[in-house]
Each structure stands twice: as structure tokens, then as C-alpha cells.
N, C-alpha and C positions, 0 to 999 in steps of 0.2 A: 326532663330534656329530650326533648325532640332533636334527634342522629341523622340527618341526610348525607348517607356516604354513594359519591360517586368514583366507584375506585376499580377497576372499573362498571360494572354493572352496578347500577343505581337500586339502594337497600334505605328502607327509613327503620328507625328502630325508637324505643322510648325508653328513656333511663330512668327511673325510682331518684336518682340524688344527685348534689353537685361534685362538681371533682375537677381537679386540672387539667389541661388539654393533653399533656404529657401521658397522667394517669388513664385519662380516654383511648389515647391511640395508643398503650397499654395492653388495657384490656380488652381492645377490638384487634389485637395485635398488626395493630398497621406500624410500618417504622417509619419515622417522624422526619426522615428523611425526604422522604418519596412523597408525601403529602402536603398538603395546607389546608389550616379548620379556617373557616369564616363565620365570624357570630353578625348578623345585619351591614352584612358589606364589607366591613372589616376585619384584616387579616390579625390572627391571633396570634401571639408569641406561647411558648410553650408550659410558660408560667403562669397561663392566664386560669383564672378560677372561671369556673360556668358553673349558672345555678340552675335550679331542678325549672326553672321558668325559661330559661332561652331556648333557642331553636340554632343549632348550629349543622354547617357542609362542610365537608372533607371531601376534597380534590383531588386527584393524582395532580402535583404538580411535573410535567412536563419541561423537557430541557431540548430543544436543539439549534441546529443555525442554519 
């Protein structure tokens, strides 16, 4: 699985096996309340399963007025 992280610095990782979004964020020590995970332009929920063939992007969620 290819993982691009923009939080705030850009990093790229290759992971060997699939897992749920929540497991991925836990392993990367990212707070799920502060990021969004996108696959192919689609926002993913924490329970979505990611396969080895997926490419995802993890982006900081920014809130403001």
C-alpha cells in the first residue's frame, strides 16, 4: 500500500499488507480526529479496509472560521 502523508510535512511510505484505516492511523501514531484519509478522491471512514494495492493520502483536517 502506498501512503502519502501531508501532516504538515510530506512523507511517503510503502506498507506490505492491507489493514483498516483506523489500524493504519494507530500504527502511524496519528490522531484520527485531526486527519482525513482519501483514496481515489473518496473520503474514507475509520472502518474501511485498505488493500495492498491501494494508494491513500492522509491530510491534516483544518477547521476555521
